[in-house]
N, C-alpha and C positions, 0 to 999 in steps of 0.2 A: 601303498597299501595302508589302510587306517587300522591300527590296533586299538580295540576298545574292550570294555568289560564283556561284551557279548562274545568276542573272539576268545578271551581268556577263559570264559566258561566252556566254550566248545572244546578248547584245548585240555581243559581239566577233565572233561567227559572222555575224550579220546585217550588221554594218558592215564585215566583212572587215578587222578591226583586231586588234592584240594589245595588251592592257593589261598593263603590267609589274606594277603594284602593285594587284592586284584588290581587296584588302581596303580600301585607301584610296579606291579608285574607288567601292566599294560604300557606304562611309561617306559620302562626299561626295554621292553621288546620293540616299542616304537622307535627308540633311539638306535637299536641294532638294525631295524629294517631301513631307517633313514640312511645309515652309513652304507649298507649294502647297495641301496638305490643310488647313492652318490657315486659308487664305483661304475655304475652303468654309464655315467657321463664321461668317463675317460676315453680318449681317442686311442684305440688299439689298432687302428688301421695299419697294416703292414708289419705288425708284430706277430711273429709265429708263436703258437701255443707251446708251452714247455712244461715239463713235469719235474724239473730240477733247476736249481739256481745255476749251478756250474755245468758246463758242457763237457762232463767226463762220464765215463762209464765204469761200472764195477768190473774189474779184471776177473775173467773166468779161469777155472782150473779144471783139470780132469778129475771126475768123480771116481776115485779109487778107494776101495775098501782097505782098511788097515786094522791090524790086530791091536787090541787095547786091553789092558788088564784093569781098567777102572772099576769094573764090576767087583773085583776082589777088594779094591781099596774102599768102595762104598760099603760093602757088606761087612767089612772089618769093623766099621763103626756102628753097625746095627746091634741092638740088644740080643736078637736071636736071628740066625740065618742057617739055612741048610741047602745044599745042592744048588747054590747060586740064586736062592730066593729069600726074601724076608719071611720070617715066621711071625704071624700076628695072632692075637686071641680071636677066637670065633665070636662074632657078634650077632649073627643071625641063626636063630633056632630053626632047625628043619625037620 
């Protein structure tokens, strides 16, 4: 794929951005595209797709609810709190 000023202008329009140095952006994007296209040349025949580097899984545990007093600890540091809630100034007039 050839990246030129026309492609950069189209990307500007789609992203609703303005690129100051279109030539430099085109050059940089062309280098990225060239690198990705180079990856297509790799022989991956017989290699299974993978989603992680190591062949290990995350150990699972039972999802058991536990009682926690963290709310009391958090609210203890609040400037104002009442009945388990933060008290904040009213900012919307109704």
